[in-house]
PDB file as gemmi writes it, atoms N, CA and C in Angstrom:
CRYST1    1.000    1.000    1.000  90.00  90.00  90.00 P 1                      
ATOM      1  N   MET A   1       0.450  -0.798   0.038  1.00  0.00           N  
ATOM      2  CA  MET A   1       0.088  -0.156  -0.103  1.00  0.00           C  
ATOM      3  C   MET A   1       0.627   0.960   0.102  1.00  0.00           C  
ATOM      4  N   LYS A   2       0.486   2.311  -0.682  1.00  0.00           N  
ATOM      5  CA  LYS A   2       1.195   3.440  -0.959  1.00  0.00           C  
ATOM      6  C   LYS A   2       1.204   4.431   0.084  1.00  0.00           C  
ATOM      7  N   ASN A   3       1.756   5.362   0.357  1.00  0.00           N  
ATOM      8  CA  ASN A   3       1.530   5.801   1.236  1.00  0.00           C  
ATOM      9  C   ASN A   3       1.861   7.287   1.244  1.00  0.00           C  
ATOM     10  N   TYR A   4       0.436   7.947   1.178  1.00  0.00           N  
ATOM     11  CA  TYR A   4       0.441   9.148   0.823  1.00  0.00           C  
ATOM     12  C   TYR A   4       0.362  10.401   1.809  1.00  0.00           C  
ATOM     13  N   VAL A   5       1.170  11.328   1.739  1.00  0.00           N  
ATOM     14  CA  VAL A   5       1.109  12.486   2.584  1.00  0.00           C  
ATOM     15  C   VAL A   5       0.821  14.331   2.120  1.00  0.00           C  
ATOM     16  N   LEU A   6       0.208  14.588   2.163  1.00  0.00           N  
ATOM     17  CA  LEU A   6      -0.296  16.079   1.830  1.00  0.00           C  
ATOM     18  C   LEU A   6      -0.156  17.240   3.444  1.00  0.00           C  
ATOM     19  N   ARG A   7       1.180  17.998   2.743  1.00  0.00           N  
ATOM     20  CA  ARG A   7       1.367  18.722   3.833  1.00  0.00           C  
ATOM     21  C   ARG A   7       1.874  20.192   3.191  1.00  0.00           C  
ATOM     22  N   ARG A   8       2.213  20.655   4.608  1.00  0.00           N  
ATOM     23  CA  ARG A   8       2.882  22.150   3.787  1.00  0.00           C  
ATOM     24  C   ARG A   8       3.972  22.447   3.778  1.00  0.00           C  
ATOM     25  N   ALA A   9       4.327  23.302   2.429  1.00  0.00           N  
ATOM     26  CA  ALA A   9       5.280  22.852   2.124  1.00  0.00           C  
ATOM     27  C   ALA A   9       6.310  23.691   3.133  1.00  0.00           C  
ATOM     28  N   GLU A  10       7.814  23.077   2.836  1.00  0.00           N  
ATOM     29  CA  GLU A  10       8.530  23.725   3.874  1.00  0.00           C  
ATOM     30  C   GLU A  10       9.967  24.403   2.940  1.00  0.00           C  
ATOM     31  N   ILE A  11      11.088  24.481   3.562  1.00  0.00           N  
ATOM     32  CA  ILE A  11      12.219  25.057   3.121  1.00  0.00           C  
ATOM     33  C   ILE A  11      12.887  23.790   1.673  1.00  0.00           C  
ATOM     34  N   ARG A  12      13.325  22.691   2.977  1.00  0.00           N  
ATOM     35  CA  ARG A  12      13.062  21.871   2.212  1.00  0.00           C  
ATOM     36  C   ARG A  12      13.135  21.355   0.526  1.00  0.00           C  
ATOM     37  N   ASP A  13      11.450  21.344   0.477  1.00  0.00           N  
ATOM     38  CA  ASP A  13      10.856  21.252  -0.696  1.00  0.00           C  
ATOM     39  C   ASP A  13      11.545  22.120  -2.350  1.00  0.00           C  
ATOM     40  N   TYR A  14      12.315  23.115  -2.003  1.00  0.00           N  
ATOM     41  CA  TYR A  14      12.451  24.294  -2.838  1.00  0.00           C  
ATOM     42  C   TYR A  14      12.832  23.293  -4.094  1.00  0.00           C  
ATOM     43  N   ASP A  15      14.198  22.589  -4.205  1.00  0.00           N  
ATOM     44  CA  ASP A  15      14.676  21.549  -5.416  1.00  0.00           C  
ATOM     45  C   ASP A  15      13.607  21.217  -5.641  1.00  0.00           C  
ATOM     46  N   ALA A  16      12.661  20.112  -4.787  1.00  0.00           N  
ATOM     47  CA  ALA A  16      11.570  19.505  -5.931  1.00  0.00           C  
ATOM     48  C   ALA A  16      10.666  20.059  -6.700  1.00  0.00           C  
ATOM     49  N   VAL A  17      10.524  21.565  -5.711  1.00  0.00           N  
ATOM     50  CA  VAL A  17       9.239  21.787  -6.381  1.00  0.00           C  
ATOM     51  C   VAL A  17       9.384  22.591  -7.434  1.00  0.00           C  
ATOM     52  N   SER A  18      10.928  23.115  -7.675  1.00  0.00           N  
ATOM     53  CA  SER A  18      11.156  23.537  -8.770  1.00  0.00           C  
ATOM     54  C   SER A  18      11.707  22.682 -10.265  1.00  0.00           C  
ATOM     55  N   ALA A  19      11.852  21.386 -10.098  1.00  0.00           N  
ATOM     56  CA  ALA A  19      12.023  20.272 -10.640  1.00  0.00           C  
ATOM     57  C   ALA A  19      10.311  20.150 -11.524  1.00  0.00           C  
ATOM     58  N   ILE A  20       9.734  19.925 -10.342  1.00  0.00           N  
ATOM     59  CA  ILE A  20       8.019  19.452 -11.007  1.00  0.00           C  
ATOM     60  C   ILE A  20       7.705  20.865 -12.037  1.00  0.00           C  
ATOM     61  N   ARG A  21       7.829  22.057 -11.272  1.00  0.00           N  
ATOM     62  CA  ARG A  21       7.675  23.392 -12.170  1.00  0.00           C  
ATOM     63  C   ARG A  21       7.719  22.920 -13.696  1.00  0.00           C  
ATOM     64  N   GLN A  22       9.404  22.865 -13.897  1.00  0.00           N  
ATOM     65  CA  GLN A  22       9.609  22.687 -14.481  1.00  0.00           C  
ATOM     66  C   GLN A  22       9.646  21.873 -15.930  1.00  0.00           C  
ATOM     67  N   SER A  23       9.580  20.715 -15.222  1.00  0.00           N  
ATOM     68  CA  SER A  23       8.408  19.402 -16.245  1.00  0.00           C  
ATOM     69  C   SER A  23       7.403  19.743 -16.247  1.00  0.00           C  
ATOM     70  N   THR A  24       6.377  20.293 -16.087  1.00  0.00           N  
ATOM     71  CA  THR A  24       5.012  20.457 -16.026  1.00  0.00           C  
ATOM     72  C   THR A  24       4.609  22.148 -16.215  1.00  0.00           C  
ATOM     73  N   ILE A  25       4.665  22.789 -15.897  1.00  0.00           N  
ATOM     74  CA  ILE A  25       4.366  24.597 -16.354  1.00  0.00           C  
ATOM     75  C   ILE A  25       5.766  24.816 -17.088  1.00  0.00           C  
ATOM     76  N   GLY A  26       6.693  25.006 -16.366  1.00  0.00           N  
ATOM     77  CA  GLY A  26       7.945  25.352 -17.623  1.00  0.00           C  
ATOM     78  C   GLY A  26       8.353  26.761 -16.659  1.00  0.00           C  
ATOM     79  N   GLY A  27       9.661  26.994 -16.882  1.00  0.00           N  
ATOM     80  CA  GLY A  27      10.387  28.072 -16.408  1.00  0.00           C  
ATOM     81  C   GLY A  27      10.592  28.035 -15.123  1.00  0.00           C  
ATOM     82  N   GLU A  28      11.576  28.745 -14.983  1.00  0.00           N  
ATOM     83  CA  GLU A  28      12.126  28.948 -13.377  1.00  0.00           C  
ATOM     84  C   GLU A  28      11.231  29.052 -11.850  1.00  0.00           C  
ATOM     85  N   TYR A  29      11.408  28.604 -11.476  1.00  0.00           N  
ATOM     86  CA  TYR A  29      10.484  28.956 -10.100  1.00  0.00           C  
ATOM     87  C   TYR A  29      11.519  29.844  -9.396  1.00  0.00           C  
ATOM     88  N   PHE A  30      11.744  30.459  -8.571  1.00  0.00           N  
ATOM     89  CA  PHE A  30      12.316  31.884  -8.204  1.00  0.00           C  
ATOM     90  C   PHE A  30      12.458  32.004  -6.487  1.00  0.00           C  
ATOM     91  N   GLU A  31      13.573  31.507  -6.357  1.00  0.00           N  
ATOM     92  CA  GLU A  31      13.693  30.996  -4.330  1.00  0.00           C  
ATOM     93  C   GLU A  31      13.219  31.911  -3.834  1.00  0.00           C  
ATOM     94  N   ARG A  32      13.174  33.135  -4.208  1.00  0.00           N  
ATOM     95  CA  ARG A  32      12.637  34.152  -3.561  1.00  0.00           C  
ATOM     96  C   ARG A  32      11.008  34.131  -3.228  1.00  0.00           C  
ATOM     97  N   THR A  33      10.142  33.592  -4.434  1.00  0.00           N  
ATOM     98  CA  THR A  33       9.248  33.686  -4.525  1.00  0.00           C  
ATOM     99  C   THR A  33       8.708  32.711  -3.893  1.00  0.00           C  
ATOM    100  N   PHE A  34       9.121  31.685  -4.093  1.00  0.00           N  
ATOM    101  CA  PHE A  34       9.003  30.320  -3.319  1.00  0.00           C  
ATOM    102  C   PHE A  34       8.373  30.562  -1.500  1.00  0.00           C  
ATOM    103  N   HIS A  35       9.793  31.566  -1.336  1.00  0.00           N  
ATOM    104  CA  HIS A  35       9.732  31.380   0.157  1.00  0.00           C  
ATOM    105  C   HIS A  35       8.739  32.421   0.728  1.00  0.00           C  
ATOM    106  N   GLU A  36       8.416  33.489  -0.599  1.00  0.00           N  
ATOM    107  CA  GLU A  36       7.452  34.008  -0.260  1.00  0.00           C  
ATOM    108  C   GLU A  36       6.052  33.722  -0.075  1.00  0.00           C  
ATOM    109  N   GLU A  37       5.689  33.050  -0.936  1.00  0.00           N  
ATOM    110  CA  GLU A  37       4.388  32.354  -0.556  1.00  0.00           C  
ATOM    111  C   GLU A  37       4.148  31.207   0.421  1.00  0.00           C  
ATOM    112  N   ARG A  38       5.529  30.904   0.492  1.00  0.00           N  
ATOM    113  CA  ARG A  38       5.222  29.703   1.294  1.00  0.00           C  
ATOM    114  C   ARG A  38       4.937  30.441   2.988  1.00  0.00           C  
ATOM    115  N   VAL A  39       5.535  31.594   2.872  1.00  0.00           N  
ATOM    116  CA  VAL A  39       5.135  31.944   4.663  1.00  0.00           C  
ATOM    117  C   VAL A  39       4.183  32.965   4.555  1.00  0.00           C  
ATOM    118  N   ASN A  40       3.415  33.630   2.994  1.00  0.00           N  
ATOM    119  CA  ASN A  40       2.439  34.714   3.589  1.00  0.00           C  
ATOM    120  C   ASN A  40       1.135  34.197   3.752  1.00  0.00           C  
ATOM    121  N   SER A  41       0.640  34.345   4.720  1.00  0.00           N  
ATOM    122  CA  SER A  41      -0.473  33.821   5.210  1.00  0.00           C  
ATOM    123  C   SER A  41      -1.865  34.224   4.455  1.00  0.00           C  
ATOM    124  N   HIS A  42      -1.772  34.999   3.240  1.00  0.00           N  
ATOM    125  CA  HIS A  42      -2.802  34.856   2.424  1.00  0.00           C  
ATOM    126  C   HIS A  42      -2.339  33.327   1.235  1.00  0.00           C  
ATOM    127  N   TYR A  43      -1.765  32.724   1.819  1.00  0.00           N  
ATOM    128  CA  TYR A  43      -1.025  31.617   0.633  1.00  0.00           C  
ATOM    129  C   TYR A  43      -1.461  30.311   1.810  1.00  0.00           C  
ATOM    130  N   TYR A  44      -1.363  29.109   0.799  1.00  0.00           N  
ATOM    131  CA  TYR A  44      -1.249  27.705   1.071  1.00  0.00           C  
ATOM    132  C   TYR A  44      -0.586  26.955   0.270  1.00  0.00           C  
ATOM    133  N   PHE A  45       0.400  26.540   0.831  1.00  0.00           N  
ATOM    134  CA  PHE A  45       1.394  25.964  -0.141  1.00  0.00           C  
ATOM    135  C   PHE A  45       1.547  24.855  -0.022  1.00  0.00           C  
ATOM    136  N   ALA A  46       1.044  23.817  -0.245  1.00  0.00           N  
ATOM    137  CA  ALA A  46       0.766  22.109   0.021  1.00  0.00           C  
ATOM    138  C   ALA A  46       1.417  21.643  -0.720  1.00  0.00           C  
ATOM    139  N   VAL A  47       2.259  20.478  -0.326  1.00  0.00           N  
ATOM    140  CA  VAL A  47       3.164  19.243  -1.369  1.00  0.00           C  
ATOM    141  C   VAL A  47       2.464  18.088  -0.811  1.00  0.00           C  
ATOM    142  N   LEU A  48       2.332  17.225  -2.169  1.00  0.00           N  
ATOM    143  CA  LEU A  48       2.109  15.815  -2.119  1.00  0.00           C  
ATOM    144  C   LEU A  48       3.420  15.076  -2.378  1.00  0.00           C  
ATOM    145  N   GLU A  49       3.620  13.512  -0.993  1.00  0.00           N  
ATOM    146  CA  GLU A  49       4.299  12.922  -1.385  1.00  0.00           C  
ATOM    147  C   GLU A  49       3.605  11.514  -1.199  1.00  0.00           C  
ATOM    148  N   ILE A  50       4.358  11.016  -2.221  1.00  0.00           N  
ATOM    149  CA  ILE A  50       3.786   9.204  -1.880  1.00  0.00           C  
ATOM    150  C   ILE A  50       4.982   8.812  -1.973  1.00  0.00           C  
ATOM    151  N   ASP A  51       5.476   8.194  -0.801  1.00  0.00           N  
ATOM    152  CA  ASP A  51       6.615   6.853  -0.600  1.00  0.00           C  
ATOM    153  C   ASP A  51       7.532   7.869  -0.455  1.00  0.00           C  
ATOM    154  N   HIS A  52       7.137   8.708   0.338  1.00  0.00           N  
ATOM    155  CA  HIS A  52       8.563  10.095   0.883  1.00  0.00           C  
ATOM    156  C   HIS A  52       9.289  10.441  -0.449  1.00  0.00           C  
ATOM    157  N   THR A  53       8.298  10.533  -1.688  1.00  0.00           N  
ATOM    158  CA  THR A  53       8.781  11.460  -3.151  1.00  0.00           C  
ATOM    159  C   THR A  53       8.123  11.969  -2.474  1.00  0.00           C  
ATOM    160  N   LEU A  54       8.341  13.671  -2.657  1.00  0.00           N  
ATOM    161  CA  LEU A  54       7.468  14.803  -3.166  1.00  0.00           C  
ATOM    162  C   LEU A  54       7.113  14.577  -4.835  1.00  0.00           C  
ATOM    163  N   VAL A  55       5.975  14.611  -5.102  1.00  0.00           N  
ATOM    164  CA  VAL A  55       5.454  14.409  -6.700  1.00  0.00           C  
ATOM    165  C   VAL A  55       4.688  15.389  -6.913  1.00  0.00           C  
ATOM    166  N   GLY A  56       4.006  16.418  -6.008  1.00  0.00           N  
ATOM    167  CA  GLY A  56       3.257  17.502  -6.577  1.00  0.00           C  
ATOM    168  C   GLY A  56       2.980  18.620  -5.611  1.00  0.00           C  
ATOM    169  N   TYR A  57       2.160  19.893  -6.217  1.00  0.00           N  
ATOM    170  CA  TYR A  57       2.026  20.735  -5.661  1.00  0.00           C  
ATOM    171  C   TYR A  57       1.153  21.236  -5.351  1.00  0.00           C  
ATOM    172  N   ALA A  58       0.461  22.384  -4.757  1.00  0.00           N  
ATOM    173  CA  ALA A  58      -0.295  23.105  -5.224  1.00  0.00           C  
ATOM    174  C   ALA A  58      -0.279  24.560  -4.339  1.00  0.00           C  
ATOM    175  N   ILE A  59      -0.656  25.437  -4.779  1.00  0.00           N  
ATOM    176  CA  ILE A  59      -0.700  26.693  -4.137  1.00  0.00           C  
ATOM    177  C   ILE A  59      -2.543  27.653  -4.279  1.00  0.00           C  
ATOM    178  N   MET A  60      -2.384  27.537  -3.328  1.00  0.00           N  
ATOM    179  CA  MET A  60      -3.930  28.221  -3.017  1.00  0.00           C  
ATOM    180  C   MET A  60      -3.471  30.141  -2.602  1.00  0.00           C  
ATOM    181  N   GLU A  61      -4.510  30.808  -2.616  1.00  0.00           N  
ATOM    182  CA  GLU A  61      -4.345  31.974  -2.127  1.00  0.00           C  
ATOM    183  C   GLU A  61      -5.647  32.620  -1.619  1.00  0.00           C  
ATOM    184  N   PHE A  62      -5.625  32.995  -0.544  1.00  0.00           N  
ATOM    185  CA  PHE A  62      -7.136  33.297   0.090  1.00  0.00           C  
ATOM    186  C   PHE A  62      -6.934  34.956   0.866  1.00  0.00           C  
ATOM    187  N   THR A  63      -8.101  35.486   0.466  1.00  0.00           N  
ATOM    188  CA  THR A  63      -8.174  36.446   0.243  1.00  0.00           C  
ATOM    189  C   THR A  63      -9.641  36.561   0.796  1.00  0.00           C  
ATOM    190  N   PRO A  64     -10.493  36.515   1.676  1.00  0.00           N  
ATOM    191  CA  PRO A  64     -11.849  37.004   2.201  1.00  0.00           C  
ATOM    192  C   PRO A  64     -13.001  38.222   1.317  1.00  0.00           C  
ATOM    193  N   PRO A  65     -13.594  37.604   0.822  1.00  0.00           N  
ATOM    194  CA  PRO A  65     -14.118  35.776   1.011  1.00  0.00           C  
ATOM    195  C   PRO A  65     -13.807  35.556  -0.147  1.00  0.00           C  
ATOM    196  N   ASP A  66     -12.805  35.475  -0.653  1.00  0.00           N  
ATOM    197  CA  ASP A  66     -12.608  34.975  -1.872  1.00  0.00           C  
ATOM    198  C   ASP A  66     -11.622  34.018  -1.940  1.00  0.00           C  
ATOM    199  N   ALA A  67     -11.381  32.981  -2.071  1.00  0.00           N  
ATOM    200  CA  ALA A  67     -10.164  31.996  -2.713  1.00  0.00           C  
ATOM    201  C   ALA A  67     -10.039  31.540  -3.978  1.00  0.00           C  
ATOM    202  N   ALA A  68      -8.317  30.984  -4.493  1.00  0.00           N  
ATOM    203  CA  ALA A  68      -8.174  30.298  -5.398  1.00  0.00           C  
ATOM    204  C   ALA A  68      -6.891  29.935  -5.632  1.00  0.00           C  
ATOM    205  N   LEU A  69      -7.406  29.075  -6.601  1.00  0.00           N  
ATOM    206  CA  LEU A  69      -5.923  27.754  -6.759  1.00  0.00           C  
ATOM    207  C   LEU A  69      -5.488  28.528  -7.962  1.00  0.00           C  
ATOM    208  N   THR A  70      -3.745  28.726  -7.422  1.00  0.00           N  
ATOM    209  CA  THR A  70      -3.254  29.699  -8.794  1.00  0.00           C  
ATOM    210  C   THR A  70      -2.425  28.763  -8.936  1.00  0.00           C  
ATOM    211  N   GLU A  71      -1.815  27.737  -8.726  1.00  0.00           N  
ATOM    212  CA  GLU A  71      -0.826  26.973  -9.454  1.00  0.00           C  
ATOM    213  C   GLU A  71      -0.869  25.518  -8.772  1.00  0.00           C  
ATOM    214  N   ILE A  72      -1.017  24.787  -9.803  1.00  0.00           N  
ATOM    215  CA  ILE A  72      -1.414  23.394  -9.535  1.00  0.00           C  
ATOM    216  C   ILE A  72      -0.265  22.182 -10.182  1.00  0.00           C  
ATOM    217  N   ALA A  73       0.941  21.175  -9.712  1.00  0.00           N  
ATOM    218  CA  ALA A  73       1.560  20.477 -10.858  1.00  0.00           C  
ATOM    219  C   ALA A  73       1.473  19.468 -10.401  1.00  0.00           C  
ATOM    220  N   VAL A  74       2.002  18.571 -10.819  1.00  0.00           N  
ATOM    221  CA  VAL A  74       2.251  16.997 -10.893  1.00  0.00           C  
ATOM    222  C   VAL A  74       3.571  16.358 -11.674  1.00  0.00           C  
ATOM    223  N   LEU A  75       4.525  15.750 -11.104  1.00  0.00           N  
ATOM    224  CA  LEU A  75       5.038  14.893 -12.268  1.00  0.00           C  
ATOM    225  C   LEU A  75       4.188  14.570 -13.071  1.00  0.00           C  
ATOM    226  N   PRO A  76       4.888  14.719 -14.370  1.00  0.00           N  
ATOM    227  CA  PRO A  76       4.553  14.202 -15.745  1.00  0.00           C  
ATOM    228  C   PRO A  76       4.086  12.725 -15.193  1.00  0.00           C  
ATOM    229  N   GLN A  77       5.074  11.721 -14.606  1.00  0.00           N  
ATOM    230  CA  GLN A  77       5.010  10.578 -14.849  1.00  0.00           C  
ATOM    231  C   GLN A  77       4.184   9.987 -13.606  1.00  0.00           C  
ATOM    232  N   LYS A  78       3.784  10.972 -12.486  1.00  0.00           N  
ATOM    233  CA  LYS A  78       2.605  10.410 -11.748  1.00  0.00           C  
ATOM    234  C   LYS A  78       0.728  10.674 -11.884  1.00  0.00           C  
ATOM    235  N   GLN A  79       0.923  11.697 -13.261  1.00  0.00           N  
ATOM    236  CA  GLN A  79      -0.185  12.048 -13.563  1.00  0.00           C  
ATOM    237  C   GLN A  79      -1.417  11.196 -13.723  1.00  0.00           C  
ATOM    238  N   ARG A  80      -2.507  11.063 -13.706  1.00  0.00           N  
ATOM    239  CA  ARG A  80      -3.585  10.237 -14.364  1.00  0.00           C  
ATOM    240  C   ARG A  80      -3.405   9.089 -13.624  1.00  0.00           C  
ATOM    241  N   LYS A  81      -2.548   8.748 -12.630  1.00  0.00           N  
ATOM    242  CA  LYS A  81      -2.751   7.203 -12.183  1.00  0.00           C  
ATOM    243  C   LYS A  81      -3.002   6.861 -10.782  1.00  0.00           C  
TER     244      LYS A  81                                                      
END                                                                             
């Protein structure tokens, strides 16, 4: 059985998130932007791990009364699985 973990992004996730973004959306994920979105109270930056491997992420923005999914990406080899 696979072990799925959805959790808040941490500093150690930058390299994996950057690689996922590059392989899906394209373009560089600037380290400064990563850290700002990770700690900003209006954002929730989540990562998904399967068996201790980071395979995707999502960034949600909350500005009451609205909320928006601003970015979502999953490693190509894990999509539609």
